[in-house]
N, C-alpha and C positions, 0 to 999 in steps of 0.2 A: 599571392594572396592564399590564404588558407581557408578551407571550408570544412565544416563538420556536420555530421547528421546526427550527432550524439547530444541533441538538444531538443527542447520543445516537445512536439507532439510525437517525435520519433521514440522518445523514452517516456514511459509512464508508469504510475505506481497504482496498485489496486490494494485497498486496505479492506479487510473483511473481518467482521465480528463473528465468532463461532460459539453458539450456545451450548448449554450442558448436553442437550440431546443431539447435537450435531448440525442443527440448522445454521445456515450461513446467511449473513446480512451484509451487503456492501455498506461501507461507512464513508460518508462524505465529510471530509475534515472542514472545520470552520476557517475563515479567512486568517485568523490569527496564526494558523499553523502553515501558511503558504510558503514561507521561506524555508521552514524545516522540511517540508515535503519536497521542494526544489532541490534543497541540499541532498537529501536522501536519494532522490531520483538521479542526480549527477554523479554521486559517489556512494553507492549503496553498501557502506561498511556496517559492521556490527553495531558500533556506537550510534550512528544516525538511524538506523532501522529500529534500534531500541528506543531511541527518544521519540520516534514517531509512533511507536506502539504505545508508549507511556502516554503521549498526547491523545491518541484515539481512546485509550482506556479512561483517561481523565474525562474527555468530552462525554463518552457514553454514560459514565457514572453520574455525571451532572443532569443528565436527561431523567425524566420521571420513569420510574421502573414500572413496567406492566406486570402485576402480579400473575396474570394468566400465561405469561410466556416464561419459558425456562431462561434462567440467568446466563449471561454472557461469561464465559470462562476463558477464552483465548482470543487473540488478535493475530490474524495472518497478513503479512506484508509481501507482496509480489512486486518485483520490478521487471518490466518487459521493455524490449527493444524492437523496433520494426526494422528489418532489412528489406531492400528492394532488389529483386533479381535483376542482374545486369541486362539480360536480353528482354525479357518480358515486362519488366518493371512492376511485377506483381508484388505486393507486400507479403512479408512472411514474419510472423512475431516469434521471438526467442525470449524465454524467461531468463533473466541474467542474475536474479537474486530471488530467494525465497526463504522466509524465516517465519515461524510461528511462536508466539510469546503466550505461555501459560500463565493466567492470572487466577487460577483455581487454587487459592491458599486458604 
């Protein structure tokens, strides 16, 4: 029997919107992007991370823009993995992918 810890809560993605002045806001992707998020988490290659950034950008642009806030110019995607120490079982997080997509065009 095979077992793997490379699934579920052991791997996770953080999507962050970055404004023109550097403010960062976490992005919660809508349910329709769940499969894309799971694929990017399992295999964080450039194509999947780009598709996820495009989805986040599309979602953010559909929301009402607050004229008082600086515009969003980029999306950062991070993929993290939790490792458990063999002796103490303490969790340790490692960033396995990081990519920032600039939409300031």
